[in-house]
C-alpha positions, 0 to 999 in steps of 0.5 A: 500500500503506498504511503500516500493511501492513508485514509485523509493523507493525501500528498496533493493536499500537501502540494496545494497546502505549501503553495498557499503558505510559502509561494508568497514568501518564499517562492517556493513548491511542492512537487510529487511524482520524482523517483528520487527526492530532490530540491531545485533552486529557480523561479519557483524553487521546487521541494520534490519528493518521491512519487506520491509519498506522503511522508515523503513530502513531509521528510522534504519539507523538514530539509527546505526548514532547515536549509538557510538562504544560502543552501536555498541557493543549490542543488539540494542544498549544498548537502552531502549525500552518500546513497543506498548501500552506505558503510557504518562510517557513512551511515554513522554521518548520515544518522548525525545530519538526519536528526534534526530533519526528521524531528521535523519530519515527527513533527509535522506527522503530529501535526496531521496525526500521521503515524511516524518511524525514523527512516534510516534510508540504508536499504543495502549497507549498514543500517546502525541501530533504530532505536537508539535513533529514534530516540535522539530524534524523539529528544530533539523534536521534544527540544525544539518544542520546549524552545520554540520552533522556527518559523517556517515549521511553525507556521508549518504545523499550525496550516497542519493542524488546522487542515487535519482537524488537531488545532484544538490539540497541543502538538506535545501530546500529538507527538507522543501518540504519533511517534512509532 
């Protein structure tokens, strides 16, 4: 079953909501249909996610929220990325840089009532310890809530909570209900 088949969680809704929220302020759109996710700067800037996968869209938005203005002028934000099949050292580096975006993704999932599970994204290599990584992601998400989310993730969470009928819930509670 595709990720987008979860009842009520359609990637095309995210495309529309993202455009309505960020196009005028950041000239950025969200687009599905890609074989692989990629960020392409331009006019407009394009956040491309895999096929119609709801979680892929949320994850790529999280990367966009982490990237500052200079990085948003570079393809894929100019970040290092080794593809699937990483060795243990490469995987350790991957998990270090993925804590923050996956913490934001967890909050986005919580804001729309969608289950969240960390992704080690290394099916053909040494995946590493999922439990330890999940704990770091959860702690980062909780720290972000305590210290206050930056503007773009805060706005996105508010939009998602309103659209999915969760505006009356606390994001902290929703995170606990959503995190697998």
